[in-house]
C-alpha positions in Angstrom: 99.6 133.2 66.7 100.4 129.6 66.2 103.9 128.6 65.2 104.6 127.9 61.6 105.3 124.4 60.2 109.0 123.3 60.0 110.8 124.1 56.7 111.7 120.4 56.1 108.0 119.4 55.9 108.0 119.5 52.1 106.0 117.9 49.4 108.7 115.2 48.7 109.1 114.5 52.4 105.3 114.0 53.0 104.9 111.9 49.9 107.8 109.6 50.9 106.4 109.0 54.4 102.9 108.4 53.2 104.0 106.1 50.5 105.7 104.0 53.2 102.6 104.3 55.4 100.2 103.1 52.7 102.7 100.4 51.7 102.2 101.1 48.1 104.8 102.5 45.7 102.2 103.7 43.4 100.9 106.3 45.9 101.0 109.7 44.3 100.2 112.9 46.1 98.1 115.3 44.1 97.6 118.2 46.5 99.1 119.1 49.9 97.8 121.7 52.3 99.8 122.4 55.5 98.5 124.6 58.3 98.9 125.0 62.1 96.8 122.6 64.1 96.5 124.5 67.3 95.7 128.0 68.3 97.3 130.5 70.7 97.5 129.1 74.3 96.7 125.5 73.3 100.3 124.1 73.4 103.5 125.3 74.9 106.0 122.5 74.3 105.8 121.6 70.6 104.6 122.6 67.1 101.5 120.8 65.8 100.8 120.9 62.1 97.8 119.5 60.2 98.4 118.2 56.7 95.5 117.7 54.2 96.4 115.4 51.4 94.7 114.5 48.1 96.2 111.4 46.5 95.8 108.6 44.0 96.9 105.0 44.1 97.6 102.5 41.3 97.3 105.3 38.7 93.6 105.7 39.5 92.1 109.0 38.3 89.9 109.1 41.3 91.4 111.3 44.0 91.1 110.4 47.6 91.7 112.7 50.5 92.8 112.3 54.2 94.4 114.2 57.0 97.3 113.7 59.4 98.9 115.5 62.2 102.7 116.2 62.5 104.2 116.9 65.9 107.7 118.5 65.9 110.1 120.4 68.1 110.4 124.2 67.9 112.1 125.4 64.7 115.1 127.0 66.4 117.2 126.2 69.4 115.6 128.9 71.5 115.2 128.9 75.3 112.1 126.8 75.3 113.6 124.0 73.3 116.7 124.0 75.4 114.6 123.5 78.5 112.6 120.7 76.9 115.7 118.9 75.6 117.0 118.7 79.1 113.9 116.8 80.1 114.2 114.3 77.2 110.7 114.9 76.1 111.1 114.3 72.4 113.0 111.0 72.6 110.6 109.9 75.3 107.5 110.5 73.3 109.0 108.7 70.3 109.8 105.8 72.5 106.2 105.8 73.8 104.7 105.7 70.3 107.2 103.1 68.9 107.8 100.8 71.9 105.3 101.3 74.7 101.8 102.4 73.6 101.3 99.5 71.1 102.0 97.0 73.9 99.7 98.8 76.4 97.0 98.9 73.8 97.3 95.2 73.2 97.0 94.5 76.9 94.0 96.8 77.3 92.3 95.1 74.4 93.1 91.5 75.0 93.4 91.3 78.8 91.0 94.0 79.9 88.5 93.4 77.2 88.3 97.1 76.1 88.4 97.3 72.3 88.2 101.0 72.3 91.1 103.0 70.9 93.7 104.0 73.5 95.9 106.4 71.4 96.3 107.9 68.0 97.8 105.5 65.5 101.4 106.3 64.4 102.1 106.9 60.8 105.9 107.5 61.1 108.5 108.4 63.8 111.4 110.4 62.5 114.1 110.5 65.1 116.4 112.6 62.9 113.9 115.4 63.0 112.3 114.7 66.3 108.9 114.4 64.7 105.9 112.1 64.8 103.2 111.6 62.2 99.8 110.7 63.7 96.4 109.7 62.4 94.1 112.7 62.6 91.4 111.4 64.9 89.0 114.1 63.9 88.3 111.8 60.9 86.8 109.4 63.4 84.8 112.1 65.1 87.1 112.5 68.1 87.4 116.0 69.4 89.0 117.9 72.3 86.7 119.2 75.0 86.5 123.0 75.6 89.6 123.9 77.6 87.8 126.9 79.0 84.5 125.2 80.0 86.4 122.2 81.4 84.9 118.7 82.0 81.7 117.6 83.7 81.3 114.4 85.8 80.3 112.2 82.8 83.5 113.1 80.9 85.6 112.9 84.1 84.5 109.3 85.0 85.2 108.2 81.5 88.8 109.6 81.6 89.4 108.0 85.0 88.2 104.6 83.7 90.6 104.9 80.8 93.4 106.2 83.0 93.0 103.3 85.4 93.4 100.8 82.5 96.5 102.8 81.2 98.1 102.7 84.7 97.3 99.0 85.2 98.8 98.1 81.9 101.9 100.1 82.5 102.5 98.4 85.9 102.0 95.0 84.3 104.3 95.8 81.4 107.1 96.8 83.9 106.7 93.5 85.6 106.9 91.5 82.4 109.8 93.4 81.0 112.0 94.7 83.8 113.9 97.8 83.0 111.6 99.0 80.2 111.0 102.3 82.0 114.4 102.6 83.5 115.8 105.0 80.9 114.4 108.5 80.3 111.2 107.9 82.3 112.4 109.6 85.4 112.1 113.3 84.3 108.7 114.7 84.9 108.2 118.4 85.6 109.9 117.8 88.9 112.9 115.4 89.1 116.4 114.9 90.6 118.2 115.6 87.3 117.2 119.1 86.0 115.5 122.2 87.2 115.0 123.6 83.8 111.4 124.6 84.5 112.4 126.6 87.6 112.5 130.0 85.8 109.1 129.3 84.3 107.5 128.4 87.7 109.1 131.3 89.6 108.1 133.8 86.9 104.5 132.6 86.9 104.2 132.6 90.7 105.6 136.2 90.7 102.9 137.2 88.2 100.3 135.6 90.5 101.6 137.7 93.4 101.4 140.9 91.3 97.8 140.0 90.3 96.9 139.9 94.0 97.5 143.6 94.2 94.1 143.9 92.4 92.4 141.8 95.1 92.9 143.4 98.5 91.3 140.5 100.4 93.4 137.8 98.7 96.5 140.0 98.9 96.3 140.3 102.7 95.8 136.6 103.2 97.9 135.0 100.5 100.5 137.3 98.9 103.2 136.6 101.5 102.6 132.9 101.1 102.9 133.0 97.4 106.1 135.1 97.6 107.6 132.5 99.9 106.5 129.7 97.6 108.6 131.2 94.8 111.8 130.2 96.5 110.6 126.7 97.5 108.5 125.5 94.5 111.1 123.2 93.1 112.0 121.6 96.5 108.3 121.0 97.3 107.7 119.7 93.8 110.6 117.3 93.9 109.4 116.1 97.3 105.9 115.5 96.0 107.2 113.2 93.3 109.8 111.2 95.3 108.8 107.6 95.4 108.4 106.3 99.0 108.6 102.7 100.2 105.2 101.0 99.8 104.0 103.4 97.1 102.2 101.9 94.1 104.0 103.2 91.1 103.4 102.9 87.4 103.7 104.7 84.1 102.0 108.1 84.6 100.9 110.1 81.6 102.5 113.2 83.2 100.6 116.0 81.4 96.9 115.1 81.6 94.9 118.2 80.9 92.0 119.1 78.8 93.6 119.3 75.4 95.6 116.1 75.9 92.3 114.1 75.9 90.1 113.5 72.9 86.5 112.3 73.1 84.3 110.3 70.8 80.5 110.7 71.2 77.4 108.7 70.4 74.3 110.0 68.6 72.8 111.4 71.8 75.9 113.5 72.5 77.3 111.3 75.4 81.0 110.6 75.4 81.7 106.9 74.7 85.5 106.9 74.5 88.5 109.0 75.6 91.9 108.7 74.2 95.1 110.3 75.5 97.6 112.2 73.4 100.9 114.0 74.1 103.1 111.7 76.0 106.2 113.9 76.3 106.2 114.0 80.1 105.2 110.3 80.7 107.1 109.3 83.8 107.5 106.3 86.2 105.9 107.6 89.3 102.8 107.5 91.5 99.5 107.6 89.6 98.4 110.2 92.1 100.4 112.9 90.2 98.1 112.2 87.2 95.0 112.5 89.4 96.1 115.8 91.0 97.2 117.3 87.7 94.0 116.2 85.9 91.7 117.4 88.7 93.5 120.8 88.9 93.6 121.6 85.2 90.7 119.8 83.5 87.7 119.7 85.9 84.9 122.2 86.4 85.6 124.1 89.6 82.7 122.8 91.6 83.6 119.2 90.8 87.2 119.7 91.6 86.5 121.3 94.9 83.7 119.0 96.1 84.1 115.6 94.4 87.7 114.6 94.8 87.3 111.8 97.5 84.6 110.2 95.4 86.6 110.5 92.2 89.7 109.0 93.9 87.5 106.1 95.0 86.0 105.6 91.6 89.5 105.6 90.0 90.9 103.2 92.7 88.2 100.5 92.2 88.7 100.7 88.4 92.5 100.4 88.9 92.2 97.5 91.3 90.0 95.5 88.9 92.3 96.2 86.0 95.4 95.1 87.9 93.7 91.9 88.8 92.7 91.3 85.1 96.3 91.8 83.9 97.5 89.5 86.7 99.7 92.1 88.3 101.6 90.5 91.2 102.9 93.5 93.0 101.5 95.1 96.1 98.1 96.9 95.6 97.4 99.3 98.5 94.1 99.5 100.2 91.8 102.4 99.3 92.8 104.0 102.7 96.5 103.7 101.9 95.9 105.0 98.3 94.1 108.1 99.7 97.2 108.7 101.9 99.4 108.3 98.8 97.2 110.8 97.0 97.4 113.2 100.0 101.2 112.9 100.1 101.3 114.1 96.5 99.0 117.1 97.1 101.6 119.7 96.3 101.1 118.7 92.7 97.7 120.2 93.0 99.2 123.6 94.1 101.7 123.5 91.3 99.2 122.6 88.6 96.4 125.0 89.6 98.6 128.0 90.5 101.3 127.8 87.8 100.1 125.8 84.8 96.3 126.1 84.8 96.2 129.9 84.2 98.4 129.3 81.1 96.1 126.5 79.9 93.0 128.6 80.3 94.6 131.7 78.5 92.2 133.3 76.0 93.9 136.7 75.6 95.5 138.3 72.6 99.2 138.2 73.8 101.5 135.7 72.2 101.3 132.6 74.4 104.6 130.8 74.6 107.3 129.4 76.9 109.6 132.2 75.6 107.2 134.8 76.8 106.9 133.1 80.2 110.7 133.1 80.6 111.3 136.6 79.3 111.7 139.7 81.4 111.0 141.9 78.4 108.0 144.3 78.4 106.2 141.9 76.1 106.9 138.9 78.3 105.8 140.7 81.4 102.6 141.9 79.7 101.7 138.3 78.8 102.4 136.9 82.3 100.3 139.7 83.9 97.6 139.1 81.3 97.4 135.4 82.4 96.6 136.2 86.0 94.7 139.4 85.7 92.0 138.1 83.5 88.5 138.2 85.1 88.2 134.4 84.9 91.5 133.6 86.7 90.9 136.3 89.3 87.5 134.8 90.1 89.0 131.3 90.2 91.7 132.3 92.7 89.0 133.2 95.2 88.2 129.4 95.2 91.6 127.9 94.5 93.7 129.8 97.1 91.5 129.0 100.1 91.2 125.3 98.9 95.0 124.9 98.8 95.6 126.9 101.9 93.2 124.8 104.0 95.3 121.7 103.0 98.5 123.5 104.2 99.9 123.6 100.7 100.8 127.3 100.9 102.6 127.1 104.2 106.1 125.9 104.9 106.2 122.2 104.2 
């Protein structure tokens, strides 16, 4: 049940924006098809619309066709949009596409020698309507990996390589232009300014607790810990994102899960490039929060549980090389110190895997939305219970809960 396109996305509006994009006043739109770009459970924080266009230029009778994506806020000022507005996500993403990402891409291409695309090209940023037009990367054979099957090691290593370049460029940009991230880049899911996500996190943890009634072994070992976590989740989350002296910090993506990465493949089916999308929660913080979030929401379970030390090392060496290439002059921690920084952010793994990952993996028939998560209505409760009582999530909790518990992440912290 994807959300419908905004009412202002009209023929005249699209034609005006594309005429400017093509830099040709003779651009004439011949056909326009507007439809939702994402399905149920694939996005909780915005409306994504795909527009298919047929057009002519210079009075040619030959029609050409192309596609674009339009990302917008929710149509009404409902509870979900009120939460997101407090986090500044829409203005931040527009800043990213207008001011930040082009500079990072230049650095990655010219100083790191990586000519591969880093992000989707921007057609237009409309601050009046909080909307962004993007290139549709499916035209270049980019596609999103299966959010239910998750990523194997080959895809994971590629993402970590690109992430290290992204983080290195962000750190170097902050050095070269002091203050560029000082405004509106301090509000991740946990921060010192707003707790707008607290009802969402509490409601989902309570739904997890209810689901444990169906698993006597898990209920006996973990239900009391989950119930206690309900009252402390925001405190622990804010503590896990507090910047400590000596930390390496940079621009983190902030919401790095399966559907926010697109892959391009060679003829043999191997991924050759990964690009990041959806920068609403980009934040100035430790890169470890991106690692924990990515590991907890995007990796196949066996890789996530067994390969983390190796993956952190792989990322760290890529980051260290990239920082050297961009002539970053700040302190670069040792691998041992970076592992400690990663461990100090470990509650991010508990938050991501217990609260967000079940929503990301949802494949049921209930309406998947932030409103449903926040609602105490019968429909809202049914959706939240459906999230955690699916066979896949119940099976996964037999692995996830012990993993987190062994790290002390379910105890008082």
